[in-house]
C-alpha positions in Angstrom: -9.6 -58.8 20.5 -8.4 -61.6 18.2 -5.4 -64.0 18.1 -3.0 -65.4 15.5 -0.8 -68.5 15.6 2.7 -67.8 14.3 6.2 -69.5 13.8 9.5 -67.9 14.7 12.7 -68.4 12.7 13.3 -71.6 14.7 10.0 -73.1 13.9 8.6 -72.6 17.4 4.8 -71.7 17.4 3.4 -69.0 19.5 0.4 -66.8 19.7 0.0 -63.2 19.1 -2.9 -60.8 20.1 -4.3 -57.7 18.6 -7.4 -55.4 19.0 -8.8 -52.7 16.9 -8.6 -49.2 17.9 -11.4 -47.0 16.6 -9.7 -43.6 17.5 -6.4 -44.5 15.6 -8.2 -46.5 13.0 -5.8 -49.3 13.1 -5.0 -52.6 14.9 -2.7 -52.6 18.0 -0.8 -55.7 18.7 0.0 -56.6 22.2 3.8 -56.7 23.4 5.3 -59.9 24.1 5.6 -58.9 27.7 1.8 -58.5 28.0 1.0 -62.0 26.9 1.1 -64.9 29.5 3.6 -67.6 28.7 1.2 -70.6 29.6 -0.8 -70.0 26.4 -0.3 -73.4 24.6 -3.6 -74.0 22.8 -6.3 -72.4 20.7 -8.6 -72.8 23.6 -6.2 -70.8 25.9 -6.0 -68.2 23.5 -9.8 -67.7 23.2 -9.9 -67.7 27.0 -7.2 -64.9 27.2 -9.2 -62.9 24.4 -12.4 -63.0 26.4 -10.6 -61.8 29.6 -9.0 -59.0 27.8 -12.4 -57.7 26.2 -13.9 -57.7 29.8 -11.1 -55.9 31.1 -11.4 -53.2 28.2 -15.1 -52.9 28.8 -14.8 -52.6 32.7 -12.3 -49.7 31.9 -14.7 -48.0 29.6 -17.4 -48.1 32.1 -15.1 -46.7 34.9 -14.1 -43.8 32.5 -17.9 -43.2 31.6 -18.8 -43.1 35.4 -16.0 -40.8 36.2 -16.9 -38.3 33.4 -20.5 -38.5 34.5 -19.5 -37.6 38.2 -17.3 -34.8 36.8 -20.3 -33.1 35.2 -22.7 -33.6 38.2 -22.6 -30.1 39.4 -20.9 -28.0 36.7 -20.2 -28.4 32.9 -16.4 -27.6 33.3 -16.0 -27.4 29.5 -18.4 -24.4 29.5 -16.8 -22.8 32.6 -13.5 -23.3 31.0 -14.6 -21.4 27.9 -16.1 -18.6 30.0 -12.9 -18.2 31.8 -10.8 -18.0 28.6 -13.4 -15.3 27.0 -13.0 -13.2 30.2 -9.0 -13.6 30.6 -8.5 -12.5 27.0 -9.9 -9.1 27.9 -8.3 -8.8 31.3 -4.9 -10.0 30.4 -4.4 -10.1 26.6 -0.7 -10.9 26.9 -0.7 -13.5 29.7 -4.1 -15.4 29.2 -2.5 -18.2 27.5 -0.3 -19.0 30.3 -3.0 -18.5 32.8 -5.1 -21.2 30.8 -2.0 -23.6 30.8 -1.9 -23.3 34.5 -5.6 -23.9 35.0 -5.4 -27.0 32.7 -2.4 -28.5 34.0 -2.5 -28.0 37.7 -5.7 -26.6 39.0 -8.2 -28.8 37.3 -6.2 -31.9 37.8 -5.9 -31.3 41.6 -9.5 -30.3 42.4 -11.2 -32.5 39.9 -8.9 -35.5 39.9 -6.7 -35.5 43.0 -9.6 -34.4 45.4 -12.7 -35.4 43.3 -14.3 -32.2 44.1 -16.8 -31.1 41.5 -18.4 -28.5 43.4 -16.4 -25.1 43.1 -18.1 -23.9 46.2 -16.0 -26.2 48.2 -12.7 -25.6 46.6 -11.5 -23.3 49.2 -11.7 -26.1 51.7 -8.8 -27.7 50.0 -6.6 -24.6 49.4 -3.9 -25.5 51.9 -3.8 -29.1 50.5 -3.5 -27.5 47.0 -0.4 -25.1 48.2 1.1 -28.3 49.8 0.6 -30.3 46.5 2.3 -27.5 44.5 5.5 -27.9 46.7 5.9 -31.7 45.8 4.3 -32.0 42.3 6.8 -32.0 39.3 6.6 -29.4 36.5 4.7 -30.6 33.4 7.4 -29.1 31.2 11.2 -29.0 31.6 13.7 -31.4 33.3 13.6 -29.8 37.0 12.4 -31.7 39.9 10.3 -29.2 41.3 8.2 -26.0 40.3 9.7 -22.5 41.1 8.0 -20.4 43.7 7.2 -17.7 41.2 5.4 -20.4 38.9 3.5 -21.7 42.1 2.3 -18.2 42.5 1.3 -18.0 38.8 -0.8 -21.1 39.2 -2.4 -19.9 42.4 -3.1 -16.5 40.6 -4.8 -18.5 37.7 -7.0 -20.4 40.5 -8.0 -17.1 42.0 -8.8 -15.5 38.6 -10.9 -18.5 37.8 -12.8 -18.1 41.1 -13.4 -14.4 40.6 -14.7 -14.9 37.1 -17.1 -17.7 38.2 -18.5 -15.3 41.0 -18.9 -12.6 38.3 -20.8 -15.2 36.2 -23.0 -15.9 39.1 -21.6 -19.7 39.2 -20.6 -19.6 42.9 -21.9 -17.7 45.9 -18.7 -16.0 47.1 -14.9 -15.8 46.3 -12.4 -17.2 48.7 -8.8 -16.5 47.3 -6.1 -18.8 47.9 -3.0 -17.3 49.6 0.2 -17.1 47.6 3.8 -18.0 48.7 5.6 -15.0 50.3 7.7 -12.8 48.1 10.9 -13.5 50.0 10.9 -17.1 48.6 10.6 -16.1 45.1 13.9 -16.4 43.3 15.3 -12.8 43.0 18.0 -11.6 40.7 21.5 -11.0 41.9 25.0 -9.9 40.7 25.4 -13.1 38.7 22.5 -12.2 36.4 24.3 -9.1 35.2 26.8 -9.2 32.5 30.3 -7.9 33.3 32.3 -5.8 31.1 34.7 -8.5 30.4 32.0 -10.8 29.8 30.3 -8.6 27.3 33.6 -8.2 25.4 34.0 -12.1 25.3 30.3 -12.6 24.2 30.4 -9.8 21.7 33.4 -11.1 19.9 31.9 -14.5 19.5 28.7 -13.4 18.2 30.4 -11.3 15.5 32.0 -14.5 14.4 28.5 -15.9 14.0 26.5 -13.2 12.6 26.8 -9.4 12.9 23.2 -9.0 13.3 23.3 -11.1 16.5 25.9 -8.9 18.1 23.9 -5.7 17.1 20.8 -7.1 18.9 22.9 -8.1 21.8 24.2 -4.6 22.2 20.8 -2.9 21.7 19.2 -5.1 24.3 22.3 -4.3 26.7 21.9 -0.5 26.2 18.2 0.0 26.2 16.6 -2.7 28.7 14.0 -3.7 26.1 12.6 -7.2 26.3 13.4 -9.4 23.4 9.9 -9.4 21.9 9.8 -5.5 22.3 13.2 -5.1 20.5 12.3 -7.4 17.5 9.2 -5.5 17.1 11.0 -2.2 16.5 10.1 -0.8 13.2 11.0 2.3 11.0 8.1 4.2 13.0 9.7 3.6 16.3 13.2 5.1 16.1 13.7 9.0 16.6 16.8 11.4 16.7 17.2 13.8 19.4 16.0 14.0 23.0 12.5 12.8 23.6 9.7 15.4 23.3 8.3 14.3 26.6 8.9 17.3 29.1 9.2 15.5 32.3 11.3 12.8 30.9 13.7 15.1 29.2 13.8 17.2 32.3 14.6 14.2 34.5 17.5 13.1 32.2 19.0 16.7 32.2 18.7 16.5 35.9 21.1 13.6 36.0 23.3 15.1 33.2 22.5 12.0 31.0 23.1 12.9 27.4 20.7 11.5 24.8 21.5 10.7 21.1 17.9 9.6 20.2 15.0 7.5 21.5 12.6 4.6 20.8 8.7 5.1 21.1 7.4 1.6 21.6 3.7 0.7 21.7 3.6 -3.1 21.0 5.6 -6.2 20.9 5.6 -9.2 18.8 2.3 -11.0 18.9 3.3 -14.6 18.2 6.1 -16.7 19.7 7.2 -18.0 16.3 5.3 -16.6 13.5 6.4 -12.9 12.8 3.8 -12.1 9.7 0.4 -13.0 8.9 -0.7 -14.1 5.4 -0.8 -10.5 4.2 2.9 -10.0 5.3 1.6 -7.7 8.3 3.6 -7.8 11.4 1.6 -9.6 14.1 1.5 -7.4 17.3 0.1 -7.3 21.0 0.2 -4.7 23.7 3.1 -4.3 25.8 3.5 -6.3 29.0 1.0 -4.8 31.5 -1.1 -3.1 28.9 -4.4 -4.2 27.5 -4.3 -2.4 24.1 -1.9 -1.0 21.6 -2.2 2.8 21.9 0.3 5.6 21.8 -0.9 6.9 25.1 0.1 3.7 27.0 3.4 3.3 25.1 7.1 3.7 26.4 9.7 6.1 25.8 13.3 4.5 25.7 16.2 7.1 25.5 19.4 6.0 23.7 22.6 6.9 25.7 25.1 5.0 23.7 26.4 6.4 20.5 27.5 2.9 19.0 24.0 1.7 19.7 22.4 4.7 18.0 24.4 4.1 15.1 23.6 0.3 14.9 19.9 1.5 15.0 20.4 4.1 12.5 22.1 1.7 10.1 19.3 -0.7 10.4 16.7 2.2 10.1 18.2 3.5 6.7 18.1 -0.1 5.3 14.6 -0.7 6.2 13.7 2.8 5.0 14.7 1.8 1.5 12.5 -1.3 1.7 9.6 1.0 2.8 10.3 3.3 -0.3 10.0 0.3 -2.4 6.8 -0.7 -0.6 8.0 -4.2 -0.2 5.5 -4.9 2.7 3.0 -2.0 2.0 3.1 1.7 2.9 2.9 1.0 6.8 6.3 1.8 8.5 5.3 -0.5 11.3 5.8 -3.5 8.9 9.5 -3.0 8.4 11.3 -4.2 11.4 14.8 -3.0 12.3 15.8 -6.6 13.1 13.7 -8.4 10.2 14.7 -12.0 10.0 15.6 -12.7 13.6 13.4 -14.8 16.0 12.9 -14.7 19.6 15.2 -17.7 20.4 17.8 -17.0 17.9 20.1 -14.9 20.2 19.2 -17.1 23.2 20.5 -20.3 21.3 23.7 -18.6 20.3 24.3 -17.4 23.9 23.9 -20.9 25.3 26.3 -22.3 22.8 28.9 -19.4 23.7 28.7 -20.2 27.4 29.1 -23.8 26.9 32.2 -23.3 25.2 33.7 -20.9 27.9 34.2 -23.8 30.2 32.2 -22.8 33.3 34.3 -19.6 33.8 31.1 -17.6 33.9 27.6 -18.5 35.1 25.6 -18.9 31.8 23.5 -16.0 31.1 20.4 -15.5 29.0 19.4 -12.6 26.4 16.8 -11.5 29.3 20.0 -10.9 31.5 20.6 -8.0 29.1 17.6 -6.2 30.7 19.0 -6.9 34.1 22.3 -5.4 33.1 20.7 -2.1 31.8 18.4 -1.8 34.7 21.3 -2.1 37.2 23.5 0.3 35.2 20.5 2.8 34.9 19.6 2.8 38.5 23.4 3.8 39.1 23.4 6.5 36.4 20.3 8.2 38.0 21.4 7.7 41.6 18.3 5.5 42.4 15.7 7.6 40.6 13.1 4.6 40.7 10.2 6.4 38.9 12.3 7.6 36.0 13.7 3.8 35.8 10.3 2.5 36.2 9.0 4.6 33.3 11.8 3.6 30.9 11.9 0.0 31.9 8.1 -0.5 32.0 8.0 -2.1 35.4 4.5 -2.7 36.9 5.6 -1.3 40.2 8.6 0.6 41.9 9.4 -2.4 44.0 10.5 -4.3 41.0 12.9 -1.4 40.0 14.3 -1.1 43.6 15.7 -4.7 43.5 18.4 -3.3 41.1 19.7 -1.0 43.7 20.9 -3.9 45.8 22.5 -5.4 42.6 24.3 -2.2 41.9 25.5 -1.7 45.5 26.8 -5.3 45.4 28.8 -4.7 42.2 30.5 -1.6 43.7 31.3 -3.6 46.8 32.8 -6.2 44.9 34.9 -3.7 42.9 35.9 -1.9 46.3 37.0 -5.2 47.8 39.3 -6.2 44.9 41.0 -2.7 45.2 41.7 -3.2 48.9 43.0 -6.7 48.3 45.5 -5.4 46.0 46.5 -2.0 47.8 45.7 -2.7 51.5 44.0 -0.3 53.8 45.6 2.7 55.4 45.2 3.4 59.0 43.3 6.6 60.0 
């Protein structure tokens, strides 16, 4: 810490103070509000410097002792690396989210809030951890509280950490933290589904922006693909005619559903912002719920809408020309049907459109296209959950069954409007 005597524009003398930050490799000057107003002489300035240096030294000692205490029983940096190594194998698609929850919520609570370095004793604080999650603010975003689904993801990260530590013989036994009940988790409802009127309004505005955005919107609406799955569609994934899968084809015929073509998807985009690597190869990762990219664990998505089939066919033909020229090599997987679009491009366009609609409709995201298709398909198949589950790629039938309630709610709303207009006849 050092001081300087300066003059302002009026000629008044005042003292300024600064210290050298080794990490930033530069001098940091104290704010005027951090300097006492009673410093009038050089002796006062020297005394203030000595006091500040003593405070900095004391803070360094406290931090050092805290770090020493944290490493008393376990080296958490090593445990953290073991956790990441195992999670990459167990959950190749979601390990980054799990790592984030561990870093931002689990470790801060047990190591900082409760000052418990001994993992064997963490279960003693599980209830306090659950209560803490109800009050703590999200690290990201502007919301005041964390959603129940995110809270359960955080608890899952904690439980996974404990399981891995047991497998690595770092703790004696695994006591899992209980999650929040499923009825508290925000479920989708009728307001998360695009109405026919909305689709027309949104589609018209998307065309005004870019035709490719409207194409993407319509494909999402009529296939139920997730955005990262749709943007990963390539020349190798689009087929004409009915699926070759006998059971799937038979189920569709049973419900009298005509098919113009189908998509065979085995992977999704591997990076949130970067599409290709330095060799111009598309970066991919397994589908949600899968651990590897393999045809046997892929998904068949039938195309029922003629307009959507034509959209995909035009894009297929355009990319086929690029493949014949070997612009990105000889692998058809590197020729994307929606090449040039990013994951958030459509989302940003939808956000802008709904902001201009003036609150007439509840704002919807690109993922609501998937909810819309799921609801529509459950109605088309009269609640054939297993067929819907296979096409949508849901982890369990319970997820698919939720859309029955939305479909029934839509029908009730439509019948209610008819009754209000026409009245009810006596029987």
